[in-house]
C-alpha positions in Angstrom: 43.4 35.1 -180.4 42.6 31.6 -179.4 45.0 28.7 -179.7 42.1 26.2 -179.4 41.7 24.1 -182.6 38.6 25.1 -184.7 36.0 22.5 -183.8 34.5 22.7 -187.3 37.8 21.8 -189.1 38.0 18.3 -190.3 40.8 16.3 -188.7 42.7 14.0 -191.1 42.1 10.3 -190.7 45.0 8.2 -189.6 46.2 5.6 -192.1 44.4 2.7 -190.4 41.2 4.8 -190.1 41.4 5.7 -193.8 41.9 2.1 -194.8 38.9 1.1 -192.7 36.8 3.7 -194.4 37.8 2.5 -197.8 37.2 -1.1 -196.8 33.8 -0.2 -195.4 32.8 1.6 -198.5 33.9 -1.3 -200.7 31.9 -3.7 -198.5 28.8 -1.6 -199.0 29.3 -1.5 -202.7 29.8 -5.3 -202.8 26.8 -5.8 -200.6 24.7 -3.6 -202.9 25.8 -5.8 -205.8 24.9 -9.0 -203.9 21.5 -7.6 -203.2 21.0 -6.6 -206.8 21.9 -10.1 -208.1 19.6 -11.8 -205.5 16.7 -9.6 -206.3 17.3 -10.1 -210.0 16.8 -13.8 -209.3 13.5 -12.9 -207.6 14.7 -14.2 -204.3 14.0 -13.0 -200.8 16.6 -13.5 -198.1 14.4 -16.3 -196.7 14.3 -17.9 -200.1 18.1 -18.0 -200.2 18.3 -19.8 -196.9 15.6 -22.3 -197.9 16.9 -23.0 -201.4 20.4 -23.4 -200.1 19.1 -25.8 -197.4 20.6 -23.5 -194.7 24.0 -23.2 -196.2 23.4 -19.4 -196.4 21.5 -18.0 -193.4 19.2 -15.1 -194.3 20.6 -13.0 -191.5 24.2 -13.5 -192.7 23.4 -12.8 -196.3 21.5 -9.7 -195.2 24.5 -8.5 -193.3 26.7 -9.0 -196.3 24.3 -7.0 -198.4 24.2 -4.1 -195.9 28.0 -4.1 -195.8 27.9 -4.8 -192.0 29.9 -8.0 -192.4 32.8 -8.9 -194.6 32.3 -11.8 -197.0 35.3 -14.1 -197.5 36.4 -15.0 -201.0 35.3 -18.6 -200.4 31.8 -17.5 -199.4 31.6 -15.1 -202.3 32.5 -17.9 -204.7 29.8 -20.1 -203.1 27.2 -17.3 -203.4 28.2 -16.8 -207.1 27.7 -20.5 -207.8 24.4 -20.4 -205.9 23.2 -17.4 -207.9 24.6 -19.0 -211.1 26.8 -16.0 -212.0 30.5 -15.5 -212.4 32.2 -14.2 -209.2 33.3 -11.1 -211.1 29.6 -10.2 -211.6 29.3 -9.9 -207.8 32.1 -7.3 -207.6 31.3 -3.6 -207.7 31.4 -2.2 -211.2 33.6 0.7 -210.5 36.4 -1.6 -209.5 36.5 -3.1 -213.0 35.9 -0.9 -215.9 34.1 -2.6 -218.8 35.2 -2.2 -222.4 32.6 -2.6 -225.1 33.5 -2.9 -228.7 31.2 -4.1 -231.4 33.8 -6.6 -232.6 33.7 -8.3 -229.2 30.4 -9.9 -229.8 29.3 -12.9 -231.8 25.7 -13.5 -232.9 24.6 -17.1 -232.5 21.9 -18.5 -234.8 19.7 -20.2 -232.3 17.8 -22.3 -234.8 21.0 -23.9 -236.1 22.1 -24.4 -232.5 18.8 -26.2 -231.7 19.2 -28.3 -234.9 22.5 -29.5 -233.5 21.4 -29.9 -229.9 22.1 -33.7 -230.0 25.9 -33.0 -230.4 27.3 -33.5 -226.9 30.2 -31.1 -227.7 27.6 -28.2 -227.9 25.9 -29.0 -224.6 27.9 -26.3 -222.6 27.1 -23.7 -225.3 23.4 -24.6 -225.3 23.3 -24.3 -221.5 25.0 -21.0 -221.5 22.7 -19.6 -224.3 19.7 -20.7 -222.3 21.1 -19.0 -219.2 21.9 -15.8 -221.0 18.4 -15.7 -222.5 17.0 -16.1 -219.0 19.2 -13.4 -217.6 18.4 -11.0 -220.3 14.7 -12.1 -220.5 15.4 -12.4 -224.2 13.5 -15.2 -225.9 13.1 -14.0 -229.5 14.3 -17.4 -230.6 16.2 -16.3 -233.7 19.6 -15.0 -232.6 21.5 -14.1 -229.5 24.4 -11.7 -229.3 27.1 -13.0 -227.0 29.4 -10.5 -225.3 33.0 -10.8 -224.4 32.4 -12.2 -220.9 29.9 -14.8 -222.4 32.5 -15.8 -225.0 35.2 -16.3 -222.4 32.8 -18.5 -220.3 32.0 -20.6 -223.4 35.7 -21.0 -224.2 36.6 -22.1 -220.7 33.6 -24.5 -220.4 34.4 -26.1 -223.8 38.2 -26.2 -223.3 38.7 -24.0 -226.4 41.0 -21.0 -226.8 38.9 -17.8 -226.5 40.7 -16.3 -229.5 39.6 -19.2 -231.8 36.0 -19.5 -230.6 34.6 -17.6 -233.5 36.3 -20.0 -235.9 35.0 -23.0 -234.0 31.5 -21.6 -234.1 31.8 -20.7 -237.7 33.0 -24.3 -238.6 29.8 -25.6 -237.0 27.7 -22.9 -238.9 26.4 -21.5 -235.7 27.1 -17.8 -236.4 24.3 -15.7 -237.8 25.1 -14.1 -241.1 
């Protein structure tokens, strides 16, 4: 009988090795999300470098996307602003479960919104609606369903409480009936 350890048996990872494996896995999922967002914008790595006027080097963004290089929170926020998405949209989905309920959406009447487009108070809403239409490639022109995340963004940009946004929109007759 041999006392030599079985070469095929897996050896447990030490705590620092396990932490490094988890971090590496997270970096790869984060990188994959960064790549998905960049590609959804129709951008190549070289385009990112050119459009950012060199703020984001193609080789560095590529290394973030492969998970070879850790991205700082500051750089992640700058990339989110560059891609025009909330930072949370760059984080891997499995780290933040999404809840979807039908009562968490509001349907905006786009014609009424366009009719009131000269109202400066509605400018942030109009910009967001246009951006959401672009993201979703949804230009039906009649109505747009805004989801919970969209509604929070509107509320923040307009300085309105998120729980009263529906009332605020209804008072301006912007909700589709």
